[in-house]
N, C-alpha and C positions, 0 to 999 in steps of 0.2 A: 604272255606265258606260252600260249599255244604256238605262236610263230617262232619263239625261241626254241621250243622243243622240236619243231619241224626242222629248223636249221641245224640243230644238234643231232638230228636223226634219232630222237627219242620218241617212241610210240606214244600216241595220245592216251592210250590206256595205262601207260606206265606212270604212276603217280609217286614213285619212290623218292624222286628228287624235287618234287614240286615246291616244297618249303625252301630248299636251298636256292633253286632257280629264282623263285619269287624274291628272295632277299637280295640276290645279285642284281635283279632288275631294279629293285628299289634303290640299292646303292648307286647303280648307274644313273638312274633318274635324278637323284640328289646331286650327283656330279654335274649333270646337264643344267639343273637349276642354278647351281652355284656359278658355273662357267658363263651362262648366258645372262644371269641376273633377272631371270623371269620364271614364272610359274605357269605351267601349261594345263591349268584347270581353273574353273571358276569357283569363287568363294564369296558369299554375301557378307560384306563388312561395312562398317562406318569408319571413315578416316578423316583426319583434320589436315588442312593445308593452309599455306600462306600464299597470297597472290604476288605477282611481279610488282616491282616498285611503282610502276605507272598504273597498276590496278586493271590492266587489260586482259590478263591471262593467269590461269592457275594450272601449273603443271602437276599432274597426278600420276599415281601408279597405273600400270596397265589395267584397263577396265573394259570388260565385255559389254556392260550396259550400266547406265546410271539411272537410279530411280528417284533420287532426291538430292538437291543441292540447297544448302542453307548458308546464310551469311549472318554474322554478328557484328554489331558496331560497338558493343560494350565489353567484349571479351567473355561474356557470360552466355552460355547456350540456352538458358531458359528464356531468353529474349530473341532467339534466332528467328530470322525471316526466311520463309521458303521461296526459292526462285522458280521461275517458269521457263522450261526449255522452249526455245524458239522465239522467246520474247526477251528474256533477260540474258540468256546465254546460249551457246551452241557447243557441241562436242567436237574435238579435233583429234585426228584427221576427219575432214568432212565426209568422205566416202569410206570410212573404216571397214564397214561390213563387206563392201565390194572389193576392197583391197585385201581382205582377210587379215586385217590388223586390229589391234585393240585401240581404244581411245586413250590418248595420252595427255590431253589438256582440256580445260574448260575455258572458252573464250567469251568475254563479255561483249554483248551486242552494242556497238558504239552508237547506234541510232535509237533503238527502242528499249534498251535496258532501263528498268525502273529504279534499280539499285546499283550502287558502285561496289566494287570489290575493295574494301578498305584494307589498309596496311597499318597495323598498330606496332610501332617500333619498340624495340627493347628499351628499358629504362623507365620508369613509372608504371606503365600499364603491363609490361611483360616481365615475367620472372626468368626468362630464358637467358638474358644477359648477352655478353659479347664473347665469342670464342674465336681464337686464331685470327683475330683482326676482322671478323665478319660480324656485321650487326644482325642479330637474330630478330625475327618478327613473331609476334604472337599469332597463332593460327586463327583466321577469321572466316574460313570456309570449311563447311562440314559436308562431306560427300558420302552418300550411301549407294551402294551398287554391287554388282558382281565383278569382283576384281580378279584379274588373271589375263593371260595372253589370249586364251581361247577355251571353250568348254571342253574340247578334246584336243589332244596334242596333234600338231601337224605331222604328216607322214615322215618328213625328214627327221623330226625330233624322235619319233618312234623308232626309226631305223638306226639313228645314232645311239639311242639308249640300248637297243638290242646289241649293237656292235660293241659298245662299251662292256656290257654284261658278258659277251663272249670273251672279251679280253681279260676280264676279271676271273675267269674260271678256266679250267683245263679239263678236256674230256679225254679219257683213255679207255681203250677196249681191253679189258682184262681177259685172261684165259677163260675158256668155256663160255664166252659170250657175255660175261658179267660186266656190266657198265659201272665204271667208277667215276665220281666227280670230286675234284679237289681244287682248292683255290690255288691260283698260280703263285708259285713261290719266288718268282723273279722280282725285278725292280717294281716299285709302286707305279701304278698306271697314272698317267697325266694326260688330259685332253690336249694340253698345249703341245705335246709331242706326237700327237696322232693327226697327221695331215688330213686323212680321210674323214674323220669325225669332225675336225675343225671346219672343213669345207661344208659339211652338212649343216652345222650349227651357225655358221657365219651370218646368214640372213636374219637370225633371231637374236643377235647380240643387242643388248639394251645399252643405249647411250644416255648418260645422265647430264642434265642441264642444271647448272647452279645459278 
């Protein structure tokens, strides 16, 4: 908010428009999330996943850190087995923290893993069935961790969000130095049509692997 007010030449002591500006920033950030397919903050969650067909890897949502990985062989989580990082599995990319990227997969150690990543196919054991010609598997991996791209948004994302907010509003200097803020009445804003913002967000676009 402070950076946006500086760019709009609004005094830091002027709080008359803080509520409006905050809403514009929130709207802009939601657009960034939707466009990139990512969240740029951490949230502690527990999620369920299915491994690859060969049981070697589990693709997960962006994760800043993982505190617990569990596996079930029965489809019931009351009998889940906790796995050990560095023995049963490793997180990928290997050097995610140095690369300033989130973890995106859990890889089973082919030499030292004590447990397999099982795949329970649909039909008998799974209620998920088959859709669009794809066989759905019952989730057998449960992951607890801090999910998100990063704990704080990268500078490019912050700048893109601020630029989008600028485009969502219009600043006019009224007579006698009175400042007015009104939402732009032009065509709806679309990131896809904004080459400058697209360039900022391009490195953060999420690709999905099926």
